[in-house]
C-alpha positions as CSV (number, residue, x, y, z in Angstrom):
1,X,-55.1,-12.5,-54.2
2,X,-51.7,-11.9,-55.9
3,X,-50.0,-12.6,-52.7
4,X,-51.7,-16.0,-52.4
5,X,-50.7,-16.9,-56.0
6,X,-47.1,-15.9,-55.3
7,X,-47.1,-18.0,-52.2
8,X,-48.5,-21.0,-54.1
9,X,-45.8,-20.5,-56.8
10,X,-43.2,-20.5,-54.1
11,X,-44.6,-23.7,-52.6
12,X,-44.5,-25.4,-56.1
13,X,-40.9,-24.2,-56.7
14,X,-39.8,-25.5,-53.3
15,X,-41.6,-28.8,-53.8
16,X,-39.7,-29.2,-57.2
17,X,-36.4,-28.5,-55.4
18,X,-37.3,-31.1,-52.8
19,X,-38.2,-33.7,-55.4
20,X,-34.9,-33.0,-57.2
21,X,-33.0,-33.3,-53.9
22,X,-34.7,-36.6,-53.1
23,X,-33.9,-38.0,-56.5
24,X,-30.3,-36.9,-56.1
25,X,-30.2,-38.6,-52.7
26,X,-31.5,-41.9,-54.2
27,X,-28.9,-41.7,-57.0
28,X,-26.1,-41.1,-54.5
29,X,-27.4,-44.0,-52.3
30,X,-27.4,-46.3,-55.4
31,X,-23.8,-45.2,-56.2
32,X,-22.7,-46.0,-52.6
33,X,-24.3,-49.4,-52.8
34,X,-22.6,-50.1,-56.2
35,X,-19.2,-49.0,-55.0
36,X,-19.5,-51.0,-51.8
37,X,-20.5,-54.1,-53.8
38,X,-17.6,-53.6,-56.2
39,X,-15.1,-53.2,-53.3
40,X,-16.4,-56.3,-51.7
41,X,-16.2,-58.3,-54.9
42,X,-12.7,-57.1,-55.5
43,X,-11.7,-58.0,-51.9
44,X,-13.3,-61.5,-52.3
45,X,-11.5,-62.2,-55.6
46,X,-8.2,-60.9,-54.3
47,X,-8.3,-63.0,-51.1
48,X,-9.6,-66.1,-52.9
49,X,-6.6,-65.8,-55.3
50,X,-4.3,-65.5,-52.3
51,X,-5.7,-68.7,-50.8
52,X,-5.6,-70.5,-54.1
53,X,-2.0,-69.6,-54.6
54,X,-1.1,-71.8,-51.5
55,X,-3.2,-74.8,-52.5
56,X,-1.6,-77.7,-54.3
57,X,-3.4,-78.3,-57.6
58,X,-6.3,-76.0,-56.8
59,X,-8.2,-77.1,-59.9
60,X,-8.4,-80.6,-58.5
61,X,-9.7,-79.6,-55.1
62,X,-13.5,-79.3,-54.5
63,X,-15.1,-76.4,-52.7
64,X,-16.2,-78.8,-50.0
65,X,-12.6,-79.8,-49.4
66,X,-11.4,-76.2,-49.2
67,X,-14.2,-75.5,-46.8
68,X,-13.3,-78.5,-44.6
69,X,-9.6,-77.5,-44.7
70,X,-10.4,-74.0,-43.6
71,X,-12.7,-75.1,-40.8
72,X,-10.1,-77.5,-39.4
73,X,-7.3,-74.9,-39.8
74,X,-9.2,-72.1,-38.0
75,X,-10.2,-74.4,-35.1
76,X,-6.6,-74.9,-34.1
77,X,-5.5,-72.8,-31.1
78,X,-2.2,-72.1,-32.9
79,X,-4.0,-70.6,-35.9
80,X,-6.2,-68.4,-33.6
81,X,-3.1,-67.2,-31.7
82,X,-1.3,-66.4,-34.9
83,X,-4.3,-64.6,-36.4
84,X,-4.6,-62.5,-33.2
85,X,-0.9,-61.6,-33.4
86,X,-0.9,-60.7,-37.1
87,X,-4.2,-58.8,-37.1
88,X,-3.2,-56.9,-34.0
89,X,-0.5,-55.3,-36.1
90,X,2.3,-57.1,-34.2
91,X,2.9,-59.6,-37.0
92,X,5.6,-58.7,-39.5
93,X,6.9,-60.5,-42.5
94,X,9.9,-61.6,-40.5
95,X,7.7,-63.0,-37.7
96,X,5.6,-64.8,-40.3
97,X,8.7,-66.4,-41.7
98,X,9.7,-67.5,-38.2
99,X,6.2,-69.0,-37.8
100,X,6.8,-71.0,-41.0
101,X,9.8,-72.6,-39.3
102,X,7.5,-73.4,-36.3
103,X,5.1,-75.4,-38.5
């Protein structure tokens, strides 16, 4: 009888540990989601600021105009080739300056 009570107590103890571990897992997953969202928000804000720094009078341009401009820009073969070059790691600041002369 005592042995059975002892085993039941062990089961309860182990179940409590399991619940604590599950709660900790949920908290960690929530932290990961929060950090991922913050990183994405930071990246979006940083890149949007970069884009805006090249736009003439950004406060006077609508979102639709920016969207249309980007669509047209990224459809050009020269833009795609330049992106491939830069994102492949072959593009340097010096090469980018040379590309400015091209355009």
